[in-house]
N, C-alpha and C positions, 0 to 999 in steps of 0.2 A: 591512473585508472579512472574511468568515468564513473559518474554517480550510478547510472544504470547501463552497464556495458553490454551485457549479453541477453538477447531475447531468443528463446527457442520457439520456433513456429512449426508444430506438427500439422500436417495437412493430409486429409484423406481425399482431396481434390473435389469435395462436395461444395454446394452453394454456401453451406454454413461456414466452411473453411475459407471461402473467398472473403467473407466478412472479417475473419480473423486476420487475413493478409492485410486488408485495408487498415484495420485497427493497429496492427503491428507497425505499419509504415508511419501512422500517426504518432505512436509512442516513440519509435526510433528517431523521428525528426525532433521531437521535444527534448530527448535526452542525448541525441547524437550517438545512438546505440548501433550495434551491428546485429544482424539477424542470422540465425542458423535454421535452414530449412530441413524438415524431416518428413519422410513418408515411410510408414510401416505397412507392409503388405502381408497378406494372409499366408499362414504356413500351409494352407491347403495345397495339395499337389494337383497340378494341371498337366495336360499333355505338353510335351516340350515346345511344340509350335505355339501353343497358347501362351506359355510362360514367356517366350521371346517377344511375342506381340504385346503382352501386357507390360513388359519391361520397357519396350520402346515407347509406348503410350505414356507411361508414368514419367519417364525421363523427359519427354517432350513437354508435358504439362508442368513439371517442376522447373524446366528451363524458362517457360513463359512467366512463371511466378518470379523466378530469379531476375529476369529482365525487367519486370514491372518494379521490383524493389530497387534495382540499380538505377533505373530511370528516375526514381524518386530521390536519387542522390543518397541512398542508404547502402552501407557495406553489407554484403552477404558473406558471412564468415565461412560457411560450408553448406553443401547440399548433400544430405545423407539419405540413403535408401537402406532399409533394414527389413528383414523378414522376422516375424514373431508376433507375440501378443502385444497389441498396440500400447496399452497403458504401461506395461512392464518395460518396453523398449523406450518409451518416452521418459519414464522416471530414470532409467539407467543412463541414458544419454544426457539428460539434464544434470545429473550428478557428476558424470564424467567431465562435462564441459563447464561445470561450475556456473550455470546460467543464473541470472537474476530473477527471471520470470518465465513461466511457460504460458504462451498465449494460444488458446484454442477456440474454435467455433463451438457453439452450444451443442452441436451434434444433431443426429436424427433419432427419432423414437418411433416405436410401433404405434399404430393407430389407437389401440386401446390402452396405452400406457397412461397412468395417472399423472406422471411427472414430465416436465418439459426438457429434461437434459438427456443427452445420449448416454449409452452405457459406459463408454470410455471416459467421458467427463465425470460421471458418478464415481468411477473407480479411482480416477486421479484425485478427486476431492478427498476420498477416504485414505488413500495409501501414500500420496505424495507429500513430501515435506517442504518443497520449494513453492514460493508464491505462484498461484494459479490465476490467470486472467481469462475469464470466459466471456466471449463476445456474443451478444444476443444476435439472432439471425434477422437483422433489420438494417436499414440504411445506417452506415457509420457516420455520425455527426460529430462536430467539435464537442469536447467535454466541457460543459459549462456549469454543471451542478453535480457535486460529489456528495454522496450520503454515507455517513459513518456512524453506526450505532455503537455505543460503548456500554459496558457493564463494570468498568474499572478493573477488570482482570488483566493479567499480563498479556493475554492474547489480544484483547481489545485495545490495549494501549499500543501494542505493536501495529495493529490495523490503523489506529488513529495517526501514528507517526508516518506511516506510509501514505495515508490520506492527505496529510499536511504537505508532504513532499510533492505528491502528484498535483494537488490543488495549486501549489506555488508555481510549478512548471507549466501547467495548462492555463494558469490565470483564471481558475475556476472558483466558483463559490463553494465553500465547504459547509455542509449541513451536519451538525453534530447532534445526535439525539440519545436520550437515555429513557428507557421504558421501565416504569415502576409497576409491578404487578400488584393490584390492590387486594385487600381483604374482601372476600365475597360474602362469607357468612361465618358466624361463630356459634359455638355451643350455647344452648339456652342456659347452661349453668354458669357461663362466663359473662360478666357484666362489662363487655367491651363495646364501646361506641364505635361502630364501623366507620362512620364519617370522620370522626376525630382521629382514629387510628390511620386512616388513609391520608389525612392531611398531615399527620405527624411524619409518615413515611415520605410524603412528597417534600416536606420541608427539609428532612434529613438528606434526601437525594439531591435536592437543589443545592444545598451547601456542599455536598461531596462533588457535584459537577463543577461548581465554581472553584473549589480547591484544586480539582484535577486540572482545570484550564490555567490556573495561576502558575503552573510549572512551565508554561510555554510562552514564547514571545510571538504573538499572532496578530499584532496590530496592523501589519502590512498587508493582510489578506482579508477577503470578505468571508466572515465566519458568522454563522447563525447557530444558536443552541436552543434546544427545546426539550422540555421534560414532558413525557407522555405517560398516561396511565392506561393499563389494559393488558391484554394478552400480548406478550412481546412480539412474536412473529407476525401477528395480525397488524399490530400498530406499525411495524416497520414496513410491511407490504403496503399498507394504506398511505403511509407518508411518501414512500417512493413513487406511488402512482399519483398522489395528489400534487407533489412537487415536481413531477416529471424528471426524476433523477436520471442522469446520464450514466453514472457509475456508482456502484454500491461496493463498499469495502468493509469486510468483516473478518474477525478472528474465528478460528475453527474450534477453539475450546474456550471454556469460561469457568466461572465460579458459581457455587451455590451459596445461598445466604438467606437473608430475611425475605427477599423477593422470590426466592426459589428460581432465579433466572439462570438457566444453564445455556450459555452462549453457544456451545457446540451444537446442541439439538435445535436451537433457534436458528442458527446459521443454515443448518441443513434444510429446515422447513422453508426458510425464506428463499434460498437460492434455487431450490427445486421448482419454485414457482416462476423463476426467471423474470422478476419485475424490471430488471435492467441488466446491462453487462455488469459483471461483478468480479472483484478480486478477493480471494481468500488467502490469508496468511496463517501459517502454522508455526514452524520452527525457525523461519528465516524471514528477513525483511527483503522487500524488492530492492531497496538501496542499502544492502547489508553493511557495506563498508563505511557509510557516512552517517546513517541515522543515529541519533543520540539515545540509543536504547538503554544505555547505562546512565540514565539521568541522575540517579542518586550519587554515583561516583563523581560526576561532573559538579553537581551542586555542593558536594562536601568540600570541594576546593574553591569553587567560584564564590560562594556566599561569604566565607571568611575573608577571602581576598578583597571583595567589595567592601566589607565592613572595615577592614584596615585602611583602605583607600579613603573611605568616607571620614575616618577619624584623623586623616592627615599623616598616617604612618606609611609613607610612600615606599621606602625600601623594603619593609616586611611584606607589603602588598605585592611589590614587583617579584619578590622571591616566591610568593605563593602562586602568582599568575604563571611564572616560569615553570613551576612544578606541573601546573595544569596543562600548559601548552606541550610539555614533554609527553604527557600521557594522552592528550587529546589535541594533536597539532592542527586539526581543521575546525576546532570549535570556535565559532564566531564570537559569542559572548566573552570567551576567555581572551581572544585577541583584542577585542574592543577594550576590555579591562586593562590589559597591559599597556595599550596605547595611551589611555587616559592617565595611568599611573606614571608613565615616563614623562608625559607632558606636565603633570603636576610637579614632578621632581626636577623639571627644567632640562630634561635630556631630550631635545628635539631630534637629535640624530637617531637615537634608538626608537623614538616614537614614529619617525618617518620610515624606518626599516620595517617595523611591524605593520604600518599602514600599507606599504607595498606588498608585504607578505600576505596580508588579509585580502587584498585585491586579487592576488594570484589564486588564493583558495576559492574565493567567490566565483571567479571566472572559470576555474577548472571544474568546479562542482555544479554550478547553476548556469553559468554563461555571463558574458560581460554586460548584458542588459540589466543585471541585478546589482552591479557595483554602486550605482548612484542611489540605490535604495538603502544603503547602510547609513545609519545615523548614530554617531558616537555618543550623542547625548542621551540615548535611551538606555 
């Protein structure tokens, strides 16, 4: 199975949907994915002749889109026409087909609407559990800068893991930000120095951000991190505009705490302004089969194994690494560890076996161009 195998592309044949087609081709090329085309047409009853005419026109347009995708050397898994409520059918088919991501255009809105997203997209964001990629209605460009705000909640961690995978595949710069909501005023009865309290919060969050990043091996990619202070959704919007972000990735629920940052409401406020094309993740990862979302489970095996190896206890280290590989067969740090352990124990045959296996994993998941990036000494 590929890292990102199935893309569902619902289209209403609008100009906005055309941008989603282009972006889907871009994504499918990067991950060698296949695309399922979907059109949901209204349940409204028309005269029989009109119904037949509409069906012919829709089929012709879908065939044109299919041809465009195939000409880009992308597999079209299926072309589906369904009658019903658009967002309900999209969710149903996405679940039935076990897709990795739903990619849609930002949609159309009425002239007096305050928000920039179409009604179907708004409903998909609220009710859908599968990652949703919303393409802004503008020229589709190469993805060079990906913005991912985190609040250290499970949902933002999931969003960050997806951001890392996408940044690696697109060879894009990943901009990680955390927004600290400052103290604005205090009761006259409390002797709290606002400036000192805000500095204390900033220092705590800086430490938390560094600790968060220490769980990941990101030396091979261009990563920037920044701590901002202010109203979270405003700071995220300003950053996206200032840095001309190509893609924004956010979780749809979050945590409350000292900063009173609720990522769910922040995500809604940010995405409704559509500062860039964006991905929202809720209950599932885009690359659900391979992302190391169970980081604690991996670390509980990996760290003791590394410690044994460092102490020269090669056989116990090998046993520990083998347990890890059995549970996480595609985990690169685990494979690198067992290779080093076998080399240290003088078993070159086993070391070479796992080197070949690791190359197969890297090629299958990321592509053969990443094989030479593996450094066993790290």
